N, C-alpha and C positions, 0 to 999 in steps of 0.2 A: 730530689724530692721537690714537690711543688708546694708552694705556700700561696694559697688563694686569698688575695687581699679582701678585706671587708670594706663595705661602705659604697661600692659602686652601684649604680642604678640597676635594679633588676630588669626593667623593661629594655634598657639599652643592651644589657648583656644578652637577653634573649634574641635580640635582633642580630647581634654580631657573632654569637656563639662563644663569647668570652665569659669565663666563670667569674662569678662575683658573689660576695655575701656569705661565703662559708666561714663560719667562726668556730673556734674551739670551745663549744658549749655542748651540753647534753642533747639539746634538740637537734642540732646539725650532725652530731655524731650518730644519733639514732636514725636520722634521715639518710645519712650515707650508708649505714649498715642495711637499712631496708631496701635501698636502691640496688646495692650490690647483690643482696640475696634475690631480689626480683630478677635481675639480669642473669644471675647464675641459674635460677630456675628455668628461665627461657632457654638458655644455652643447653641445659640438660634435657629439655623436652623437644626441641626443634632439631631437624636434621642438618640444616645449613647454618653455620655460625655466621657466614657472610650476610645472609638475609636478616638474621637476628640483629646484627650490628647495625645494618641499614635502618631497620625499624626503630632501634634504640636512638640512633643519631637523629632520625626524623622526629620522633616523639618528644625529644628533649631539645630540639632546635640547636643541636651542637654546631651544625654547619649551615644554618639558614634553611630555607624551604627545599633546597635541592640536596637531599641526603644520598650521597653515592660513595660507596666504599671502594677505595683503590688499593691494589696490592703493589707495594714497592719492594721489588726483589733485590736481595743482597747476594750477589754471585760470589762474593769473597768468602762467604761462610759455607762450610760443608761439614756435616757431622755424619759419620758412618752409622749404619743400622746395626743395632746389637743383635747377636745370635738369637736371644730370647724373643726379640721383636720379629725376627723372620718366622719363628714358630707361630706367633700371633697372625701373621699375614699368610701363613700356610704356604711358604715358598722355601726352596732349597737354598743352600749356601752360595750357589753359583747363579741364582736368578738375578738378572739386572734390576736395579732399584733406582728410581729417580728421586731427586731431593730438591726442595725449595725452602729457603729461609725468606720469609716475607714480613713486611710491616704493613698492617692494614690501617689506613688512614681515612678520615672523613673530614673534608674541608680543612685539611692541614692538621687535624688533631689525631694523635696516634692512639688508636684504640686497642691494637693487639699486635704482638709479635708471635710468629708461628714457625715451628719446624715441621716440615711435612715430607714424609717418605711415601712413595707410591710405586706401584708395580705397573710399568709401561705396557707389559703384555696383556693387561686386563682392561686397558683403555683403547679407545679408537685412535687411528693415526692422526686425525684432526685434533683430538684432545691432547695428545702428546706434543703435537706441533705448537699448540697454544700455550701449553705449560712451559715449553722450552723457549719460545720466542716472544711471548707477550707478558704483560703485567696483569692479566685478568685474574681475579681471585680464583682459587682452586675450586671452591664450591660452585661457582658460576660455570666454570669450564666443564665439570662433570655432571651438571644438573640432569642431563638427558639419561643418565644411568638409573635414575629413580632410586638413588642410594639411601641407605639408612645409617644412622650414627649410633654407636654404642659407646657410652662414656666409661672409661676404665678407671678414672680417678678424677676428683675435683676438689681443689683446695682453695679456701679463702686465705690469701697471703697477707692480708692486712685486716685486722679487726678494729673498726673505729672506736669500739668501747673497751676501756680497760677492764681487767678481770674483776675489779672491786667497784664497778660503776653503780651497782645497786645500793651499796651501803655508804659510799663516799660521795659527797656532793661535789659537783663540778662548778666551774666559775659561772657567774650569772652572765646572760647574753650581753649585757652592757659593758661587762668587764672582760670579755673573752678576747683572746688573740686570734689571728687568722689560723684556720685549720690547716696543718701540714699534712699533705697526702703523698705517700710514697709512689715510686714509679710503677711497681707491679702490685696488682690487686687480686687477681684470680688466676689459678693455673688449672687447665683442663687437659686431660689426655684421653684421646678417643680413637676408635677404630671405625672406619667407613666400609660398608659392604654394598655391593651391587644388588639390584633387585633379585638376582638369583641366589643371594646369600654369600657369594664369594667375596672375601675381604680384598681390598685393593689399596687402602691408604691408612697410615698411622700418623696422627697429628698431635703435637704438643703445643698448646696455645697459652701464652701468658698475656692476660688482659691488663691494660695500662690505665694510668690516671686520666688520660684523655676522655675516658667514659664519664667522668664527673666534671668536665670542663664546660659547665653551663651554670646558669643562675641558680643559686641555692634556693630551696623552698622557703617561703616566709614563715616565721614562727606562727603557731595558731594563736 
């Protein structure tokens, strides 16, 4: 769990990408919820999660002026594809399936962890080589397919506001403690299809607290 310290300068934080000023008061909890719902909406409407994260990183200056998302692959992790998910991908039980577990970072900030199962037979040889031998994010590798993304489920894993926030007053900003933000914030499950409609990838993405590691908005 991340505790974002209060009191650091907002301008300095914007320059370095270091989070500051998020306090456990109603204003910053509302701001955090609004930001998470804004990002979740963008992820639900855009086809490339990688490009969406790059835009988010740049807009909030999480990594300075050069916002570039990097995929850090963990080859020690492998999760088999469930039989029901083979049905989603319209493949038989013997069809080879590729797998990647990656952490998407921007300027050293962890934005997302993703499990990605894909059908090598529906990609080009060059795409398969890049997925196997490089750290290039999946969405960038398969961009030439003109793919579309269908969200199967989307869950907000952390609600910044308690259930009774409307009726129970929170602490005043001057008395608030630093806002504690958990590791996992949003989980999305999605199916990717080629331009011809054929599915080729199933992905489960867990979006991380690095998405909020920037200077908190000042109270109105």
